[in-house]
N, C-alpha and C positions, 0 to 999 in steps of 0.2 A: 501604206503606213498604218501601223497598228497603234491605236491611241486608247489608253485606259482613261475612263472618266469616273472618278471616285465619288462615292456618296450621292449617287442619283436619288436613292431612297435612303431615308434614315433607318436606324435599327428598329425604331418603333413602327415605321411604315412597313418594313420587312416582316415584322412580327404580325401585323394585321393581315398582310398578304398571305402569310403562311397559315394563319388561322382559318382562312377560307380555302386555300389550295390543298391543305392537308386533308380536308373533308370533301374535296371535289370528286366528281366522277370523271375519270380519265378514259380516253379512247385510244385505240391502237393508232400509232403514228403512221402506219402504212396507208390509212385512209386518205391522207393528203400527200402521199409520196408519188413522184413521177415514175416513169418506166424504169429508168436507171437507178433511181434512189431506192426502189423497192428491194434491190439486191443488197444494200448496205445499211438500211435504216432499221433500227430496232429501238423504239422508244414509245412513250405515251404522250398524248397531247390533250389539252383542254379543247373542247369543241369550239370551233370558230363561230363567232356570233352569239355564243351563249351569254346570258346576262352577266355572269361572273367575269368572263373574258373581256366583255365590253367595259364593265365598270373598272376593273383593274387596269386594262389597257389605256383607258382615258386618263386615269390618274398618272400613269407613266408619261403620257404625252404632255400633260400639263406641267409635270416636273421638267421634262426636257425642254419645253418651250421657254423656260426661265433659267436654263443652265448655260452660262456664257461659254464654257469650254465646248459643250456639244454644238452650240450654234457656230462657234468659230471653226471647229473641225469639220462639221458636216455641211454647213451652209444649206440647210434643208429646204427643199421645194415641196416635196410630198413624203409622207411616211406611211408605209403599209401598217395597218393596225397591229399592235403588238399581239403576238401569240405566246403560248405557254407550253413548255414541255417538261417531261420528267423521265429521268434515266435511272433504272435500278435493275438488280438481278442480272447483271451482265449487259445491260442496255448500252447501245453504242450507235454511232452514225459514222460509217466509213467515209473515206475521202470522196469529196464531191465539190462541185462548183454550183452556186445558187443560180436559179433561172434569171435570165437577163431582164425580162419584163413580166410583171405579175398583175393579174386582174384582181381588184379588191372585190371580195364576194358581195353579191347583191347590188353592185353599182356598175357604172360604165367607166369607172376610173381605173387607169393603168398606172403602175409605178415601175419605173426603171430602177433596177437595183444597182446603185453605184456603191453603196456602203451597206454592210451587214452589221448588226449589233446584237450582243448577248448581254443581258442584265442578269447577274447571278442572284438567286434568291435562297441559296443554301450556303452555309459557311463551309469553308474548305475541309474542316475537321469532321463534318457530318458525313462525308463519303470518301471512298478511295477510288482513284481513277477519275474519269470524267473531265480530263483536261481538254480544253479547246486547243487544237493544234492548227496553226495557220502557216501555210507555206508562202514565203516571200523571197525577195531577191537575195537575202542573206541567210537563207536556210529556214528551218521550221522553228516557230516560236510557240511555246506552250503557255496557255493562260488558264489560271484558276484563281479567281478573285474572291474577295470577301463579299458576303451578301449585301446587296445594295449598290455594288460597284458594277460598271458596265465597260465593255470593250467595243471599240469601233474598228473595222478592218474592211479592206476592199472586197466587194462581193465577187470580184473576178478571181480571188485567191482560192486555191485548192485548200480545203480545210476539213477537219473531222473532229468528232468527240470520241475520246478513247473509252473503252468499256468501264462501266461502274461496277466494281466488285464488292463494295460494301456501302450500305446506306442508299440515299437517293439524292441525285443532282437535280435540282429544280431551278428553272430559269425562264425568263421571257426573252423572246427574240423578235427582231423586226428588220425591215429593209428601208433604206432611205434613198430617195432620189434627190440628188444635190443640184443646186443651181449651177455648179461647176462640174461637168461630167468627167473631165480628165483628172485622173488621180494625181499626176505630177503637178498640175496647175493648182489643184486644191491644196496639196501639201505645201507648195510655195506660199500660197495665201495664208495658210495656217501659221507657218513659221514667221511670216512677216507680221501677222496680227499679234502673235505672242510677243514678238520683240517690241512692238508698239505698246502693248499693255504693260510690258516690263519697264518701259520708260515713263509711263504715266505715273505721276506722283513723285518721280525722281527729278524730272526736269520741268520747268514751267510749261503750262498748257500752250503758251504762245511761242515756245521755242521753235525757231525756224526748222531745225532738224526733225523735230517731231511732226510738225505740220507737213514737211516734205514727204516723210515716210507715210503719213496718213493719206496724202494725196496719191502717192504711188499705189498704195493698197487699193483704194477705191477705183482708181483708173484701171488697174488690172482686173478687178472684179467686174467693172463695167465692160471690159473687153471680152471676158470669158463667160459671164453669167448668161444663162438662158432661163427665162421665167415663163 
């Protein structure tokens, strides 16, 4: 399931991010590419662990930690520290699947990539191309969101970034290990939680139907969650 999460960062926050990123020193994305990715990856990335990457990444994590839609959709257990990339002058990332398990640099912590996330930091009109294309059961979905918006999608999906032919596509990306590994189970819980939230405020808090649905949600989460 592909889930847009709008307004993760405000326009003012995006402006502050860009004031730093537009002056940053970017390195060739091939430095962090695996054997197969080297054949299809052409972009720039902010150096992992740099003070700027850490500062901006921590800000994103704080925002996500208080975002109800993100929590509901991802049920996060661990999040790989946000990374930053830039596509320009024909930059692209051909079709690929993200690695299943990733080691957080400088630690002994591993993150299983259940969900991938892209947080857009450039407005769509700033660049041509650069769509995130995600292949799913109903075909290919193309995503190009406003700056400050994020999209979540299964890391098992074949996906790519189309060539940027004008301007620069700037984004943050990360991977999430969910408490619920199975995508279908996680989708069911998300739909149920959204239905419950839709009823909240419409029916009394002690309505037996609402209480029953809430109990079903938590019992399913108890059944499927691994912490």
